SEVO-681087 format. One line per 2 residues: number of its first residue (from 1); their letters; for each residue x, y, z of N, C-alpha, C. Coordinates in nm, 4 decimals, decimal comma, m for minus. Each point is the difference from the previous one (the first is absolute). Example, Ala and Ser with C-alpha at 12.3 -4.5 7.8 and 13.67 -1.06 7.14 Angstrom:
1> as> 1,3190/m0,5690/0,7800/m0,0890/0,1190/0,0000/0,0900/0,1200/0,0000  m0,0350/0,1050/m0,0720/0,0820/0,1190/0,0060/m0,0770/0,1090/0,0730
END
This chain:
1> xx> 4,4250/9,1686/7,6810/0,1188/m0,0615/0,0568/m0,0270/m0,1201/0,0192  0,1227/m0,1466/m0,0697/m0,0469/m0,1307/0,0709/0,0420/m0,0297/0,1311
3> xx> m0,0447/m0,0582/0,0878/0,0417/0,0009/0,1462/0,0557/m0,2088/m0,0074  0,0835/0,0281/0,0243/0,0459/m0,1820/0,0168/0,0798/m0,0305/0,1218
5> xx> m0,0884/m0,0889/0,0020/0,0023/m0,0957/0,1760/0,1181/m0,0953/m0,0474  0,1107/0,0235/0,1186/0,0405/m0,1817/0,0421/m0,0601/m0,0990/0,0424
7> xx> m0,0040/m0,0485/m0,1406/m0,0602/m0,1953/0,0506/m0,0331/m0,0566/0,1379  m0,0680/0,0348/0,0595/0,0145/m0,1182/0,1310/m0,0084/m0,0608/m0,0044
9> xx> 0,1351/m0,1115/0,0816/0,0760/m0,1050/m0,0412/m0,0773/m0,1008/0,1151  0,0096/m0,1132/0,0318/m0,0421/m0,0397/0,1329/0,0413/m0,1748/m0,0442
11> xx> 0,0718/m0,0925/0,0970/0,0581/m0,1132/m0,0661/m0,1368/m0,0863/0,0355  m0,0017/m0,0651/m0,0612/m0,1004/m0,1070/0,0340/0,0586/m0,0832/0,1001
13> xx> m0,1153/m0,0966/0,0150/0,0223/m0,0945/0,1491/0,1246/m0,1105/m0,0697  m0,0079/m0,0184/m0,0874/0,1033/m0,1088/m0,0776/0,1436/0,0457/0,0047
15> xx> 0,0224/0,0919/m0,0370/0,1169/0,0601/0,0000/0,0686/0,0270/0,1431  m0,0842/0,0330/0,0835/0,0226/0,0411/0,1537/0,0368/m0,1667/0,0815
17> xx> m0,0748/m0,1199/m0,0992/0,0061/m0,1365/0,0752/0,2005/0,0033/m0,0689  m0,0169/0,0258/m0,0938/0,1456/m0,0575/m0,0934/0,1023/0,0373/0,0377
19> xx> m0,0140/0,1457/0,0776/0,1255/0,1180/0,0594/m0,0252/m0,0469/0,1315  m0,0566/m0,0602/0,0704/0,0369/m0,0909/0,1203/0,0413/m0,1313/0,0286
21> xx> m0,0121/m0,0703/m0,0921/0,0618/m0,1334/m0,0261/0,1544/0,0350/0,0315  0,0727/m0,0748/0,1198/0,0920/m0,0142/0,0765/0,0992/m0,0640/m0,1566
23> xx> 0,0353/m0,0231/m0,0744/0,0420/0,0034/m0,0775/0,0614/0,0751/m0,0636  m0,0980/0,1258/m0,0783/m0,0165/0,0887/m0,0505/0,1286/0,1272/0,1269
25> xx> m0,0766/m0,0269/0,1226/0,1010/0,1208/0,1127/0,1121/m0,0406/m0,0057  0,0261/m0,0963/0,0069/0,1380/m0,0507/0,0175/0,1060/0,0585/m0,1220
27> xx> m0,0694/m0,0121/m0,1389/0,0583/0,0452/m0,1196/m0,0005/0,1536/m0,0102  m0,1326/0,0908/0,0555/0,0788/0,1248/0,0522/0,0550/0,0565/0,0745
29> xx> 0,0471/m0,1078/0,0718/0,0663/0,0142/0,1465/0,1604/m0,0056/m0,0399  m0,0125/m0,0714/m0,0685/0,1399/m0,0157/m0,0760/0,0752/0,1105/m0,1147
31> xx> m0,1366/0,0262/m0,0230/0,0351/0,0817/m0,1347/0,0761/0,1194/0,0732  m0,0513/0,1072/0,1267/m0,0325/0,0627/0,0647/0,1635/0,0049/0,0796
33> xx> 0,0019/m0,0627/0,0081/0,1611/m0,0500/0,0576/0,1145/0,0077/m0,0959  m0,0205/m0,0776/m0,1292/0,0563/0,0344/m0,0906/0,0334/0,1211/m0,0072
35> xx> m0,0695/0,1088/m0,0032/0,0222/0,1155/m0,0527/0,0739/0,0688/0,1028  m0,0492/m0,0184/0,1413/0,1209/0,1518/0,1126/0,1404/m0,1191/m0,0042
37> xx> m0,0140/m0,1856/m0,0317/0,1170/m0,0026/m0,0173/0,0895/0,0642/m0,0590  m0,0541/0,0192/m0,1651/0,0819/0,0648/m0,1162/0,0307/0,1339/0,0474
39> xx> m0,0861/0,1037/0,0485/0,0306/0,1051/0,0972/0,1711/0,0389/0,1037  m0,0413/m0,1216/0,0411/0,0651/m0,0408/0,1154/0,1210/0,0105/m0,0790
41> xx> 0,0437/m0,1259/m0,0872/0,1183/0,0103/m0,0724/0,0421/0,1031/m0,0740  m0,0951/0,0463/m0,0778/0,0548/0,1567/m0,0687/0,0887/0,0979/0,0612
43> xx> m0,0604/m0,0117/0,1714/0,0304/0,1306/0,0957/0,1668/m0,0845/0,0206  m0,0265/m0,1054/0,0171/0,1961/m0,0536/0,0546/0,0611/0,0292/m0,1597
45> xx> m0,0837/0,0189/m0,0974/0,1196/m0,0087/m0,1203/0,0618/0,1361/0,0174  m0,0480/0,1102/0,0693/0,0497/0,1055/0,0074/0,1102/m0,0098/0,0550
47> xx> 0,1038/0,0822/m0,0829/0,1100/0,0168/0,0785/0,0143/0,0183/0,0795  0,0738/m0,0136/0,1645/0,0352/0,1284/0,0825/0,1019/0,0894/0,0430
49> xx> 0,0139/0,0861/m0,0144/0,1117/0,1392/m0,0255/0,0070/0,0704/0,1761  0,0636/m0,0768/0,0696/0,0178/0,0130/0,1331/0,0993/0,2150/0,0319
51> xx> m0,1029/0,0581/0,0334/0,0374/0,1077/0,0143/m0,1154/0,1283/m0,0822  m0,0579/m0,0358/m0,0523/m0,1218/0,0592/m0,1070/m0,1278/0,0290/0,1236
53> xx> m0,0550/0,1097/0,0334/m0,0637/0,0177/0,0629/m0,1529/0,0232/m0,0402  m0,0618/m0,0265/0,0808/m0,1476/m0,0167/m0,0215/m0,0449/0,1646/m0,0922
55> xx> 0,0448/0,0767/0,1005/m0,0068/0,1591/m0,0762/0,1360/0,0631/m0,0898  m0,0380/m0,1425/m0,1211/0,1511/0,0750/m0,0486/m0,0137/0,1261/m0,0786
57> xx> 0,1568/0,0790/0,0532/m0,0325/0,1459/m0,0327/0,1032/0,0168/m0,1406  0,0552/m0,1570/m0,0263/0,1226/0,0596/m0,1311/m0,0459/0,0080/m0,1477
59> xx> 0,0620/0,1221/m0,0412/m0,0533/0,0744/m0,1417/0,1423/m0,0068/m0,0777  0,0044/m0,1093/m0,1374/0,0932/0,0271/m0,0987/0,0120/0,1506/m0,0255
61> xx> 0,1534/0,0000/m0,0149/0,1071/0,1623/0,0038/0,0581/m0,0153/m0,1237  0,0618/0,0539/m0,0542/0,0716/0,0468/m0,1273/0,1372/0,0040/0,0333
63> xx> 0,0609/m0,1480/m0,0434/0,1184/0,0100/0,0239/0,0927/0,0637/m0,0532  m0,0140/0,1135/m0,0814/0,0630/0,0960/m0,0766/m0,0083/0,1680/0,0195
65> xx> m0,0632/m0,0073/0,1477/m0,0419/0,1088/m0,0005/0,0564/m0,0175/0,2107  0,0920/0,1482/0,0273/0,0145/0,0173/0,1258/m0,0473/m0,0389/0,1031
67> xx> m0,0209/m0,0523/0,1334/0,1173/m0,0538/0,0002/0,0043/m0,1672/0,0023  m0,0672/m0,0177/m0,0605/m0,0462/m0,1651/m0,0162/0,0714/m0,0230/m0,1389
69> xx> 0,1107/0,1020/m0,0623/0,1295/m0,0895/m0,1354/0,0662/m0,0404/0,1131  0,0786/0,0466/0,1378/0,1050/m0,1013/0,1080/m0,0311/m0,0987/0,0145
71> xx> m0,1613/m0,0977/m0,0184/m0,0063/m0,0526/0,0146/0,0306/m0,1502/m0,0873  0,0485/m0,0710/0,0297/0,0489/m0,1353/m0,0893/m0,0535/m0,1456/0,0082
73> xx> 0,0177/m0,0439/m0,1027/m0,0845/m0,1599/0,0693/0,1751/m0,0862/m0,0496  m0,0195/m0,1148/0,0801/0,1210/m0,0245/0,0005/0,0020/m0,1233/0,0000
75> xx> 0,0429/m0,0999/m0,1425/0,0345/m0,1076/m0,0177/0,0806/m0,1179/m0,0254  0,0252/m0,1113/0,0485/0,0580/m0,1080/0,0439/0,0566/m0,0776/m0,1302
77> xx> 0,0309/m0,0564/m0,0128/0,0487/m0,1325/m0,1063/m0,1466/m0,1240/0,0080  0,0038/0,0211/0,1430/m0,0146/m0,1525/0,0582/m0,2045/0,0140/0,0084
79> xx> 0,0140/0,1656/m0,0442/m0,1817/0,0264/m0,0128/m0,0635/0,0676/0,1271  0,1149/0,0250/0,0795/m0,0700/0,0781/0,1187/m0,0547/0,1428/m0,0357
81> xx> m0,0678/0,0871/0,0519/m0,0198/0,1199/0,0135/0,0186/0,0584/0,1018  0,0257/0,1728/m0,0106/m0,0103/0,0395/0,1097/m0,0309/0,1514/m0,0217
83> xx> m0,0215/0,1266/0,0589/0,0459/0,1034/m0,0285/0,1032/0,0968/0,1057  0,0105/0,0932/m0,1212/0,1632/0,0631/0,0454/m0,0530/0,1519/0,0239
85> xx> 0,1035/0,1406/0,0304/0,0036/0,1075/0,0296/0,0882/0,0313/m0,0375  0,0408/0,0991/m0,0855/0,1302/0,0697/m0,0876/0,0564/0,1313/0,1579
87> xx> 0,0655/m0,0430/0,1016/0,0599/0,1378/0,0755/0,1381/0,0894/m0,0702  0,0789/m0,0600/m0,0688/0,0641/0,0795/m0,0799/m0,0297/m0,0601/m0,1563
89> xx> 0,0563/0,0465/m0,1241/0,0008/0,0187/m0,0947/0,0615/m0,1627/m0,0493  0,0904/m0,0629/0,0686/0,0604/m0,1363/m0,0132/m0,0474/m0,1351/0,1386
91> xx> m0,0794/0,0754/0,0757/m0,0020/m0,0670/0,1257/m0,1504/m0,0411/0,0035  m0,0662/m0,1649/0,0752/m0,1046/0,0427/m0,0299/m0,0041/m0,0696/0,1341
93> xx> m0,1387/m0,0298/0,1152/0,0086/m0,0351/0,1058/m0,1531/m0,1429/m0,0284  0,0469/m0,0817/0,0872/m0,1057/m0,1259/m0,0275/0,0209/m0,0782/0,1038
95> xx> m0,1156/m0,0898/0,0658/0,0096/m0,0640/0,0458/0,0972/m0,1925/0,0008  0,0676/0,0259/0,0717/0,1252/m0,1267/m0,0045/m0,0632/m0,1491/m0,0048
97> xx> m0,0756/m0,0651/0,0141/m0,0629/m0,1117/m0,0415/m0,0659/m0,0115/m0,1426  0,0107/0,1497/m0,0461/m0,0572/m0,0231/m0,1634/0,1153/m0,0703/m0,0921
99> xx> 0,1185/m0,0115/0,0486/0,1328/0,0118/m0,0332/0,0584/m0,1802/0,0403  m0,0699/m0,0743/0,0489/m0,0034/m0,0769/0,0829/m0,0553/m0,1637/m0,0599
101> xx> 0,0683/m0,0817/0,0028/m0,0632/m0,1030/m0,1028/m0,0147/m0,1164/0,0590  m0,0954/m0,0720/0,0037/m0,0521/m0,1241/0,1546/0,0593/m0,1168/m0,0562
103> xx> 0,0086/0,0112/m0,0536/0,0477/m0,1664/m0,0860/0,2172/m0,0070/0,0346  0,0315/0,1581/m0,0695/0,1653/m0,0537/0,0575/0,0050/0,0559/0,1267
105> xx> m0,1338/0,0491/0,0693/m0,0164/0,0753/0,1569/0,2400/0,0567/m0,0086  m0,0596/0,1131/m0,0761/0,1228/0,0540/m0,0520/m0,0961/0,1595/m0,0637
107> xx> 0,1292/0,1231/m0,0159/m0,0636/0,1258/m0,0673/0,0684/m0,0474/m0,1472  m0,1235/0,0654/m0,0901/0,0603/0,0194/m0,1460/0,1212/0,1031/m0,0124
109> xx> 0,0058/m0,0630/m0,1078/0,1473/0,0732/m0,0574/m0,0715/0,1660/m0,0643  0,0410/0,0626/m0,0299/0,0020/0,1274/0,0039/m0,0794/0,0240/m0,1924
111> xx> 0,0814/m0,0647/m0,0279/0,0105/m0,0701/m0,1952/m0,1689/m0,0591/m0,0325  m0,0604/m0,0783/0,1363/m0,1574/m0,0461/m0,0021/m0,0798/0,1611/m0,0044
113> xx> 0,0447/0,0783/0,0419/m0,0895/0,0958/0,0177/m0,0590/0,0933/m0,0921  m0,0547/0,0755/m0,0016/m0,0777/0,0680/m0,1153/m0,0569/0,0481/0,0596
115> xx> 0,0159/0,1886/m0,0290/m0,1230/0,1295/0,0794/m0,0268/0,0782/m0,1430  m0,1357/0,0203/0,0491/m0,1033/0,0342/m0,1491/0,0039/0,1282/0,0785
117> xx> m0,0597/0,0786/m0,0772/m0,0145/0,1684/0,0827/m0,0919/0,0229/m0,1671  m0,1463/0,1179/0,0562/m0,1271/m0,0212/m0,0961/m0,0646/m0,1197/m0,0151
119> xx> 0,0598/m0,0997/0,0274/m0,1266/m0,1094/0,0015/m0,1425/0,0021/m0,0183  m0,0710/m0,0532/m0,0735/m0,1593/m0,0226/m0,0109/0,0005/m0,0770/m0,1295
121> xx> m0,0612/m0,0646/0,0364/m0,0900/m0,1331/m0,1525/0,1036/m0,0642/m0,0801  0,1545/m0,0045/0,0645/0,0647/m0,0953/m0,0668/0,1171/0,1026/m0,0797
123> xx> m0,0559/0,1263/m0,0180/0,0745/0,1150/m0,0015/0,1367/0,0984/0,1121  0,0871/0,0598/m0,0555/0,0822/m0,0163/0,1236/0,0923/0,1566/m0,1103
125> xx> 0,0265/0,1043/0,1300/0,1023/0,1227/m0,0689/0,0856/m0,0475/m0,0179  0,0462/m0,0204/0,1434/0,1788/m0,0716/m0,0084/0,0064/m0,1129/0,0799
127> xx> 0,1108/m0,0805/m0,0715/0,0159/m0,1369/0,0799/0,1591/0,0010/0,0525  0,0407/m0,0613/0,0906/0,1496/0,0272/0,0765/0,0289/m0,1236/0,0127
129> xx> 0,1061/m0,0349/m0,0056/0,0794/m0,0815/0,0871/0,0772/0,0534/0,1483  0,0274/m0,1187/0,0377/m0,0001/m0,0137/0,1402/0,1651/0,0332/0,0370
131> xx> 0,0718/0,0498/0,0471/0,1588/m0,0006/0,0436/0,0503/m0,1073/0,0758  m0,0570/0,0748/0,1415/m0,0130/m0,0792/0,1086/m0,1476/0,0292/0,0817
133> xx> 0,0375/m0,0396/0,1270/m0,1462/0,0170/0,1164/0,0627/m0,0196/0,1158  m0,0347/0,1015/0,1073/0,0363/m0,0666/0,1248/m0,1530/m0,0563/0,1376
135> xx> 0,0217/m0,0809/0,0497/m0,1255/m0,0465/0,0782/0,0348/0,0825/0,1185  m0,0977/m0,0423/0,0731/0,0053/0,0762/0,1598/0,0745/m0,1221/0,0976
137> xx> 0,0939/0,0492/0,1044/0,0776/m0,0406/0,0481/m0,1261/m0,1427/0,0403  0,0571/m0,1472/0,0362/m0,0335/m0,1295/0,0520/m0,1665/m0,0100/m0,0600
139> xx> m0,0294/0,0602/m0,1437/m0,1205/m0,0415/m0,0537/0,0722/m0,1922/m0,0299  m0,1426/m0,0727/0,0043/0,0034/m0,0988/0,0141/m0,1264/m0,0640/m0,0851
141> xx> m0,0078/0,0095/m0,1553/m0,0854/m0,0854/m0,0145/m0,0678/m0,0995/m0,0063  0,0111/m0,0929/0,0928/m0,0431/m0,1114/0,0342/m0,0932/0,0036/0,1555
143> xx> 0,0691/0,1353/0,0504/m0,0735/0,0176/0,1652/m0,1405/0,0515/m0,0887  m0,1099/m0,0104/0,0978/m0,1699/0,1001/0,0233/0,0659/0,1079/0,0005
145> xx> m0,0997/0,0652/m0,0985/m0,0446/0,1391/0,0259/m0,0200/0,0388/0,1326  m0,0506/0,1479/0,0312/0,0904/0,0545/m0,1046/0,0856/0,0400/0,1018
147> xx> 0,0961/0,0540/m0,0865/0,1642/0,0520/0,0235/0,0272/0,1258/0,0162  0,1299/0,0069/0,0501/m0,0194/0,1845/0,0008/0,1013/m0,0125/m0,1100
149> xx> 0,0834/m0,0938/m0,0533/0,1313/m0,0035/m0,0466/m0,1004/m0,0228/m0,1627  m0,0954/m0,0313/m0,0254/m0,0775/0,0487/m0,1383/0,0142/0,0535/m0,0642
151> xx> 0,1338/0,0843/m0,0277/m0,0289/0,0830/m0,1038/0,1226/m0,0348/m0,1041  0,0541/0,0716/m0,0369/0,0587/0,0153/m0,1575/0,0402/0,1592/m0,0177
153> xx> 0,1340/m0,0362/m0,0773/0,0109/0,1792/m0,1056/0,0575/m0,0971/m0,0899  m0,0526/0,0693/m0,1129/0,0534/m0,0733/m0,1446/0,0569/0,1387/0,0090
155> xx> 0,1632/m0,0799/m0,1327/0,0342/0,1246/m0,0363/0,0008/m0,0720/m0,1725  m0,0618/0,1385/m0,0770/m0,0318/m0,0375/m0,1198/0,1785/m0,0154/m0,1105
157> xx> m0,0440/m0,0744/m0,1265/0,1321/0,0222/m0,0837/m0,0077/0,1564/m0,0984  m0,1241/0,0161/0,0101/m0,0130/0,1517/m0,0847/m0,0819/0,0460/0,0714
159> xx> 0,0338/0,1254/m0,0329/m0,1211/0,0911/0,1575/m0,1458/0,0869/m0,1162  m0,1077/0,0225/0,0648/m0,1128/m0,0029/m0,0362/0,0384/0,1788/m0,0733
161> xx> m0,0228/0,0648/m0,0953/m0,0237/0,1452/m0,0724/m0,0383/0,0635/0,0943  0,0337/0,1526/m0,0039/m0,0313/0,0834/0,0805/m0,1759/m0,0004/m0,0139
163> xx> m0,0834/m0,0535/m0,1074/m0,1337/0,0248/0,0130/m0,0716/m0,0827/0,0918  0,0593/m0,0726/0,0703/m0,0612/m0,0643/0,1695/0,0724/0,0961/0,1005
165> xx> m0,0818/0,0798/0,1111/0,0658/0,0131/0,1074/0,0126/m0,1025/0,0791  0,0805/m0,0277/0,0366/0,0041/m0,1438/0,1475/m0,0999/0,1020/0,0746
167> xx> m0,0444/m0,1020/0,1217/m0,0649/0,0203/0,1476/0,1280/0,0187/0,1147  m0,0418/0,0966/0,0892/0,1509/0,0149/0,0851/m0,1075/m0,0497/0,1140
169> xx> 0,0735/m0,0950/0,0803/m0,0394/m0,0403/0,1806/m0,0167/0,1109/0,0614  m0,0806/m0,0251/0,0578/m0,1628/0,1090/0,0811/0,1391/0,0019/0,1607
171> xx> 0,0047/0,1472/0,0258/0,1028/0,0632/0,1189/m0,1056/m0,0578/0,1023  m0,1122/0,0275/m0,0409/m0,0822/0,0284/0,1938/m0,0158/m0,1596/m0,0143
173> xx> m0,0274/0,0304/0,1606/0,0034/m0,1843/0,0725/m0,1302/m0,0346/0,0077  m0,0096/m0,0849/m0,0455/m0,1181/m0,1527/m0,0211/m0,0819/m0,0024/0,1107
175> xx> m0,1349/0,0436/m0,0327/m0,0461/m0,0019/0,0968/m0,1243/m0,0619/m0,0458  m0,1410/m0,0533/0,1802/m0,0568/m0,0772/m0,0156/m0,1428/0,0776/m0,0527
177> xx> m0,0982/m0,0159/m0,1160/m0,1112/0,0868/m0,0234/0,0839/0,0942/m0,1206  0,1170/0,0115/m0,0944/0,0360/0,0692/m0,0967/m0,0640/m0,0255/m0,1026
179> xx> m0,0293/0,0687/m0,0594/m0,0802/0,0236/m0,1451/0,1566/m0,0886/m0,0876  m0,0675/m0,0955/m0,0243/0,0758/m0,0567/m0,1638/m0,0718/m0,0264/m0,1059
181> xx> 0,0811/m0,0697/m0,1199/m0,0623/m0,0655/m0,0926/0,1109/m0,0943/m0,0289  m0,0515/m0,0810/m0,0636/0,0690/m0,0924/m0,0682/0,0018/m0,0793/m0,1436
183> xx> 0,1150/m0,0207/m0,0793/m0,0857/0,0072/m0,0900/0,1491/m0,1558/m0,0711  m0,0251/m0,0515/m0,1125/0,0334/m0,0901/m0,0247/m0,1028/m0,0952/m0,1027
185> xx> 0,0912/m0,1144/m0,0765/m0,0445/m0,1097/m0,0729/m0,0593/m0,1591/0,0410  m0,1227/0,0403/0,0622/m0,0823/m0,0884/0,0778/m0,0422/m0,0860/m0,0882
187> xx> 0,0024/m0,1309/0,0797/m0,0298/m0,1414/m0,1122/m0,1096/m0,0088/m0,0788  m0,0786/0,0504/0,0792/m0,1235/m0,0649/m0,0105/m0,0447/0,1471/m0,1453
189> xx> 0,1060/0,0663/m0,0617/m0,0413/0,1040/m0,1554/0,1861/0,0165/0,0168  0,0462/m0,0910/m0,0246/0,1696/0,0428/m0,0468/0,0558/0,0783/m0,0485
191> xx> m0,0777/m0,0195/m0,1502/0,0712/0,1168/m0,1267/m0,0614/0,1164/0,0731  m0,0978/0,0464/0,0816/m0,0061/0,1563/m0,0183/0,0644/0,0486/0,2028
193> xx> 0,0302/0,1169/m0,0484/0,0801/0,0339/0,1326/m0,0982/0,0891/0,0543  m0,0408/m0,0458/0,1885/m0,1270/0,0508/0,0510/0,0384/0,0454/0,1491
195> xx> m0,1151/0,1324/0,0826/0,0896/0,0066/0,0821/m0,1522/0,0621/0,0666  0,0371/m0,0462/0,1558/m0,0885/0,0013/0,0643/0,0167/0,1684/0,1044
197> xx> m0,0880/0,1188/m0,0593/0,1085/0,1187/0,0626/m0,0936/0,0450/0,0839  m0,0834/m0,0570/0,0906/m0,0001/0,0427/0,1098/m0,0135/m0,0955/0,1058
199> xx> 0,0804/m0,0496/0,0666/0,0229/m0,0546/0,0968/0,0813/m0,0021/0,1107  0,0323/m0,0543/0,1101/0,0662/0,0430/0,0949/0,0995/m0,1224/0,0951
201> xx> 0,0840/0,0839/0,0254/0,1141/m0,1253/0,1338/m0,1124/0,0135/0,0977  0,0398/m0,1415/0,0339/m0,0553/m0,0318/0,1455/0,0676/m0,0183/0,1043
203> xx> 0,0251/m0,1218/0,0168/0,1205/0,0025/0,1475/0,1848/0,0191/m0,0691  0,0344/0,0570/0,0739/0,1573/m0,0058/m0,0039/0,0686/m0,0816/0,0735
205> xx> 0,0959/m0,0987/m0,0262/0,0298/m0,0896/0,1058/0,1761/0,0008/m0,0383  0,0873/0,0964/0,1014/0,1511/m0,0142/m0,0842/0,0100/m0,1750/0,1005
207> xx> 0,0663/m0,0052/m0,1049/0,0655/m0,1301/0,0566/0,1937/m0,0039/m0,0865  0,0638/m0,0637/0,0635/0,1313/m0,0196/m0,0160/0,0673/0,0344/m0,1217
209> xx> 0,0857/0,0716/m0,0103/m0,0146/m0,0128/m0,1959/m0,1015/0,0953/m0,1116  m0,1126/0,0171/0,1253/m0,0682/0,0613/m0,1142/m0,1340/0,0455/0,0889
211> xx> m0,1137/0,0486/m0,0764/m0,1495/0,0466/0,0776/m0,0578/m0,0371/m0,1280  m0,1311/m0,1070/0,0547/m0,0868/m0,0483/m0,1203/m0,0872/0,0704/m0,0024
213> xx> m0,1201/0,0313/m0,0737/m0,1046/0,0851/0,0489/m0,0929/m0,0781/m0,0912  m0,1419/m0,0202/0,1080/m0,1253/m0,0626/m0,0477/m0,0489/0,1155/m0,1120
215> xx> m0,0835/m0,0228/m0,1056/m0,1122/0,1136/m0,0654/m0,1168/m0,0773/m0,0164  m0,1317/0,0845/m0,0455/m0,0464/m0,0263/m0,0810/m0,0477/0,0297/m0,1731
217> xx> 0,1361/0,0178/m0,0641/m0,0085/0,0185/m0,1419/m0,0517/m0,1543/m0,0570  m0,0738/0,0324/m0,1231/m0,0348/m0,1312/m0,0222/0,0996/m0,0200/m0,0938
219> xx> 0,0620/m0,1041/m0,0072/0,0756/m0,0997/m0,0942/0,0917/m0,1525/0,0431  m0,0214/m0,0434/m0,0748/0,0608/m0,1354/m0,0123/0,0826/m0,0263/m0,0735
221> xx> 0,0144/m0,1297/m0,0279/0,1563/m0,0672/m0,0605/0,0156/0,0613/m0,1089  0,1357/m0,0039/m0,0134/0,0451/0,0894/m0,1088/0,0752/0,1442/0,0505
223> xx> m0,1071/0,0610/0,0738/0,0657/0,1254/0,0612/0,1133/0,0224/0,1113  0,0377/m0,0916/m0,0092/0,1319/m0,0249/0,1011/0,1172/0,1148/m0,0388
225> xx> 0,0810/0,0934/0,0574/0,0756/0,0581/0,0094/m0,0836/0,1488/m0,0571  m0,1030/m0,0069/m0,0550/m0,0643/0,0897/0,0036/0,0073/0,1427/0,0842
227> xx> m0,0100/0,1184/0,0059/0,0104/0,0959/0,0773/m0,0860/0,0326/0,0263  m0,0043/0,0447/0,0935/m0,1250/0,0824/0,1137/0,0682/0,1336/0,0280
229> xx> m0,0711/0,0691/m0,1006/m0,0270/0,1497/m0,0293/m0,0577/0,0958/0,1413  0,0591/0,0911/0,0349/m0,0913/0,1023/0,0687/0,0882/0,1833/m0,0830
231> xx> m0,1032/0,0699/0,0124/m0,0038/0,0768/m0,0006/0,1244/0,1092/0,0919  0,0808/0,0446/m0,1104/0,0987/0,1172/0,1071/0,1106/0,0719/m0,0841
233> xx> m0,0384/0,0896/0,0304/0,0768/0,1698/m0,0575/m0,0277/m0,0068/m0,1699  m0,1901/0,0240/0,0125/m0,0224/0,0155/m0,1345/0,0439/m0,0655/m0,1048
235> xx> 0,0374/m0,1617/0,0289/0,0300/m0,0938/m0,0472/m0,0239/m0,1599/0,0496  m0,0296/m0,0840/m0,0452/0,0371/m0,1454/0,0961/0,0539/m0,0599/0,0015
237> xx> 0,0468/m0,0826/0,0808/0,1080/m0,0467/0,0788/m0,0203/m0,1168/0,0533  0,1347/m0,1346/0,0229/m0,0139/m0,1430/0,0549/0,0285/0,0205/0,1016
239> xx> m0,0901/m0,0663/0,0968/m0,0135/0,0317/0,1218/m0,0294/m0,1673/0,0560  m0,0053/m0,1192/m0,1206/m0,0031/m0,1195/0,0283/0,0142/m0,1172/m0,1291
241> xx> 0,0605/m0,0921/m0,0073/m0,0277/m0,0848/m0,1408/m0,1064/m0,1310/0,1102  m0,0594/m0,0951/m0,1073/m0,1408/m0,0331/0,0457/0,1031/m0,1643/m0,0323
243> xx> 0,0074/m0,0738/0,0704/0,0346/m0,1098/0,0380/m0,0716/m0,1489/0,0220  m0,1909/m0,0020/0,0029/m0,0590/m0,0971/0,0476/m0,1168/0,0153/m0,0404
245> xx> m0,0767/m0,0256/m0,0267/m0,1999/m0,0508/m0,0050/0,0110/m0,0684/0,1061  m0,1741/0,0291/0,0828/m0,0328/m0,0954/0,0775/m0,1533/0,1100/m0,0045
247> xx> m0,0953/m0,0989/0,0231/m0,1294/m0,0072/0,0454/m0,0571/0,1036/0,1139  0,0934/m0,0002/0,0592/m0,0025/0,1478/0,1423/0,0647/0,1012/m0,0413
249> xx> 0,1115/m0,0266/m0,0405/0,0376/0,0907/m0,0415/0,1566/0,0027/m0,0682  0,0466/0,0719/m0,0408/0,1131/0,0904/m0,1617/0,1264/0,0099/0,1303
251> xx> 0,1245/m0,0714/m0,0430/0,0847/0,0458/0,0383/0,0909/0,0730/m0,0574  0,1284/0,1099/0,0966/0,0664/0,0490/m0,1014/0,1602/0,0334/0,0766
253> xx> 0,0134/0,0062/m0,0166/0,1519/0,0765/0,0286/m0,0130/0,1281/m0,0147  0,0372/0,0923/0,1350/0,0669/0,1311/m0,0191/0,1582/0,0117/m0,0889
255> xx> m0,0228/0,1077/m0,0628/0,1477/m0,0061/m0,0957/0,0599/0,0807/0,1043  0,0746/0,1145/0,0274/0,1097/m0,0185/0,0977/0,1198/m0,0627/0,0096
257> xx> m0,0856/m0,1530/m0,0046/0,1197/m0,1044/0,0782/0,0686/m0,0429/m0,1634  m0,1013/0,0076/m0,0590/0,0126/m0,0594/m0,1409/0,1252/0,0607/m0,1424
259> x> m0,0124/0,0900/0,0325/0,0798/0,1756/m0,0696/0,1900/m0,0023/0,0590
END
């Protein structure tokens, strides 16, 4: 066996002298700064999605399997997208701000809304038009969030078939520490239905007209109107709907006030 050694390399005095030249040191420093600047620029180009936690617990779920098949993707003719939940064969709950047009400062007409059930990557099981909808009393899309009136009840032009079981509204009182799951179509993965199955309600804040909930579920834009689900009676029930995403906490509205 021949043992090969790595050649020992030592710079000559001329090479050391060249490296110590002021001009070369300036060039090397400039190159290093350019690399750092490029990395910072790349970091700044990464989109910021409020509401997604550092310990992101979201998982992809099958929109054709219960209880996830009761979740709807709501699209509008002005390009906005939200989430909703089927609570009756022809009734979907969502957030009122999803139906608000900031340009006209008014609510969209029902004809501008499309409800897709069983949606994944551009394919859906059912598409329904909207016959009518109502929003929370006093909702004003021009006011800053959160609002206890930020909910909408959509009546579909045609019911969803019995193959989908609507989710019922939770009967148990909402409480801090309650284990929940949040499901919706997040902006960063808009073509997939995702759920954070292991999160909890934090602060419960009763206000005039409703109760606001802070929770630690990981979710961002697009999940507005998505349901907060809790276990009840051997199944899942809707304890709230998501209405806002923030870096410190996400905000939901307790459902007893919106149904």
